[in-house]
N, C-alpha and C positions, 0 to 999 in steps of 0.2 A: 197347019190346019188340022191334020189327022190326029196329032197328039192332043190338041185342044178338044176335039170331039170325044176322045176317050176319057179325058179328064172330066168333062162336064157330064158324060154318061155315068161315070162312077158317082159323082156328086148327086145327080138326080136319083139314081137307084138307092143310094144310102139315105137320102131324104125321104123317099117313099117308104123304105123299110122302117125307118124310125117313126114315121107317121102311123104305119100299120101297127107297130109295136105299142104305140100309145093306147090302142084299143084292146090290148091283151092284159091279163092279170099279172104280168111280169113287174116285179118291184124295181123301179129305176135305180135305187141305191144298191141293191144286190147286183143288178146288171153292171153298174159302174165298178163295183168291187171285183166281180169275176173278170171283167175285161182287164182290170189292172193286174190281177193274178196271172191271167193268160199272157199278157204282154211281158211280165217279168220272167216267166218261165221260157217263153219263146225267145227272149232277148239273148239268152246264154248261147245257144247254137249259132245265132246270127252273129254275135260278137266274135265267136271263135272263127267262123268262116271269114269274117271281115279281116281279122288279124292275120290269118293265113294268106289271104289275097294281097293285103297291103304291103307285104315284103317281097312279092314276086315282081321282078323287073319285067318279065315277059308280059305281065298283065298290066302293071301300073306305069311302065315306061319311066319317064323322068320324075314321076310323082311317088316313087317308093318312099315309105315313111323312114324317118331318121331313127337312130338308135334310141333316143329318149322317148319318142312317140311309141316305139315298139315296146319299151319297158313299161311306160305308163298305160298303154293299151292293154297289155297282158295283166298288169296289176288290176285294172278296172274289170277285166274279164274274170279273173280269179275271184275278185271281190263279189262280183255278181253271182258266181257259182255258189259261194259261201252263203250269200244272202238267200238265195232260192232254197238251198239245203236247210238253212236254219228256219226258214218259214215253214217248210214241210215238216221238220223235226218238232216244231213247237205248235203244230196245227191242233186246234181243238174245235170240235163241232158243237 
């Protein structure tokens, strides 16, 4: 019950914030663009931490990732790093 209350509180707060944002001069397309940029940049450290945690038996117990998942996970993480670096290297205003 307590978890559901927190979830619905977040949904209500987000809905109210978006309704208020509707009455501001913020361009919704630019807002979507910047939210995608922020999500891409923030995903790199999150993926690194997830990969470091996923191999720890003291944290994951029996759910430690296999060697193949470890390899593909780090390939995806390194790919994401290069994508973010390339995006910033080719940025034009």
